[in-house]
C-alpha positions as CSV (number, residue, x, y, z in Angstrom):
1,M,69.7,91.2,106.8
2,D,68.2,94.7,106.6
3,L,67.8,96.6,103.4
4,L,70.9,98.8,103.8
5,D,73.0,95.8,104.7
6,R,71.7,94.1,101.6
7,L,72.5,97.1,99.4
8,M,75.9,97.5,100.9
9,E,76.7,93.9,100.2
10,D,75.5,94.4,96.6
11,H,77.7,97.5,96.3
12,D,80.7,95.5,97.4
13,Q,79.9,92.8,94.9
14,L,79.3,95.4,92.2
15,R,82.6,97.1,92.9
16,R,84.4,93.8,92.5
17,A,82.6,93.2,89.2
18,L,83.4,96.8,88.1
19,D,87.1,96.2,89.0
20,R,87.2,93.0,86.9
21,L,85.5,94.9,84.0
22,S,88.0,97.7,84.3
23,A,90.9,95.3,84.4
24,E,89.9,94.1,80.9
25,I,90.3,97.7,79.6
26,C,93.7,99.2,80.3
27,Q,95.7,102.1,79.2
28,G,98.1,101.6,76.4
29,R,98.4,101.9,72.7
30,D,97.3,99.1,70.4
31,G,96.3,101.0,67.2
32,S,92.7,99.5,67.3
33,G,90.8,102.7,67.0
34,L,89.9,102.7,70.7
35,P,89.5,105.9,72.7
36,A,92.9,107.5,73.0
37,G,95.3,105.7,75.3
38,W,93.1,102.6,75.9
39,K,93.3,99.0,74.8
40,V,91.4,95.8,75.6
41,R,93.2,92.8,77.1
42,S,90.6,90.3,75.9
43,E,87.4,91.2,74.1
44,E,86.0,87.8,75.1
45,E,86.7,88.5,78.8
46,L,85.2,92.0,78.5
47,V,82.0,90.6,77.0
48,R,81.9,87.9,79.7
49,A,82.3,90.4,82.5
50,L,79.6,92.6,81.0
51,R,77.2,89.6,80.7
52,L,77.7,89.0,84.5
53,L,77.5,92.6,85.6
54,L,74.5,93.9,83.6
55,P,71.8,91.7,85.1
56,A,73.2,92.3,88.6
57,L,73.0,96.1,88.1
58,L,69.4,95.9,86.8
59,A,68.3,93.8,89.9
60,H,70.1,96.2,92.2
61,E,68.4,99.2,90.6
62,E,65.0,97.5,90.9
63,I,65.5,97.0,94.7
64,E,66.6,100.6,95.1
65,E,63.6,102.0,93.2
66,K,60.9,99.7,94.5
67,L,62.0,99.6,98.1
68,L,64.5,102.2,99.1
69,Y,63.4,105.3,97.1
70,A,59.7,104.4,97.5
71,S,60.0,104.0,101.2
72,L,61.8,107.3,101.6
73,A,59.1,109.0,99.5
74,E,56.4,107.5,101.7
75,A,58.2,108.8,104.7
76,G,58.1,112.3,103.3
77,Q,61.7,112.6,102.1
78,E,61.1,114.4,98.8
79,E,64.5,115.7,98.1
80,E,66.4,116.8,95.0
81,M,68.8,113.9,95.6
82,F,66.1,111.4,94.7
83,R,65.6,113.2,91.4
84,I,69.3,113.1,90.7
85,L,69.5,109.4,91.7
86,G,66.5,108.6,89.5
87,A,68.2,110.4,86.6
88,D,71.3,108.3,87.3
89,H,69.2,105.1,87.1
90,H,67.6,106.2,83.8
91,A,71.0,106.9,82.3
92,L,72.4,103.7,83.6
93,E,69.4,101.7,82.3
94,T,69.8,103.3,78.8
95,M,73.5,102.3,78.8
96,I,72.7,98.8,80.0
97,Q,70.1,98.4,77.3
98,S,72.5,99.6,74.6
99,L,75.3,97.2,75.9
100,T,72.8,94.3,76.1
101,S,71.7,94.9,72.6
102,I,75.3,94.6,71.5
103,L,76.0,91.5,73.6
104,T,72.9,89.8,72.2
105,G,73.8,90.7,68.6
106,E,70.7,92.9,68.1
107,R,72.9,95.8,67.3
108,D,76.4,96.1,65.9
109,K,78.9,98.7,67.2
110,P,82.6,98.9,67.0
111,L,84.8,97.8,69.9
112,A,85.7,101.5,70.5
113,W,82.0,102.2,71.3
114,L,81.8,99.2,73.6
115,V,84.9,100.3,75.5
116,A,83.8,103.9,75.8
117,T,80.3,103.0,77.0
118,T,81.7,100.4,79.4
119,L,84.1,103.0,80.9
120,R,81.2,105.5,81.3
121,L,79.1,102.8,82.9
122,V,81.9,102.0,85.4
123,E,82.3,105.7,86.2
124,M,78.6,106.4,86.6
125,T,77.9,103.4,88.7
126,T,80.8,104.0,91.0
127,E,79.8,107.7,91.6
128,H,76.1,106.7,92.1
129,M,77.0,104.1,94.7
130,R,79.2,106.7,96.5
131,R,76.4,109.2,96.6
132,E,74.0,106.6,98.0
133,E,76.5,105.4,100.7
134,Y,77.5,108.9,101.9
135,E,74.3,110.8,101.4
136,I,71.2,108.5,101.2
137,F,72.0,105.6,103.5
138,P,72.7,107.9,106.5
139,M,69.3,109.6,105.9
140,V,67.6,106.2,105.6
141,R,69.0,105.1,109.0
142,T,67.5,108.2,110.7
143,T,64.2,108.0,108.7
144,L,63.2,104.4,108.7
145,T,63.0,102.1,111.8
146,R,65.1,98.9,112.2
147,R,61.9,97.0,111.8
148,Q,61.1,98.7,108.5
149,L,64.6,98.1,107.2
150,K,64.5,94.4,108.2
151,E,61.1,94.0,106.3
152,L,62.5,95.8,103.3
153,G,65.5,93.6,103.4
154,R,63.2,90.5,103.4
155,R,61.4,92.0,100.4
156,A,64.7,92.7,98.6
157,E,65.6,89.0,99.0
158,S,62.3,88.0,97.5
159,I,63.0,90.2,94.5
160,L,66.5,88.7,94.1
161,H,65.4,85.1,94.7
162,P,61.7,84.8,93.9
163,A,61.7,81.0,93.9
164,A,62.9,80.8,97.4
165,H,60.1,82.9,98.8
């Protein structure tokens, strides 16, 4: 599997996880102090969905930064888009760290903060993946060879599954 196939497969899995996460937060009124018009179906399910999603997001970002963006930079693709995507990653990592600290009990925040941050994470991740798929991936297909993409795909697998390699 080449790198772009691997990343697209990850995007599909992440979208499903984001959909499950969003399903735990729905519009309605429950008087809980949540952002206006929102309620949580099950706080336990929201936490469980976050615990599954956050490590997958971090692993995906690592592959993009170490393999995709680095390879494009080596190929001379120094574009403003990479700065924007890098800023996206930084913002997402900050949210992931904050959410992780709540889930591990290191910090205490109200449910309203957890919901608002989760909604922002879903929104940012979805937009980030869209930009990659429609702007970056086509550029990659014309910049890197199939052989390079296959080698990068192999390296991505070794990042995701280090014991198997």
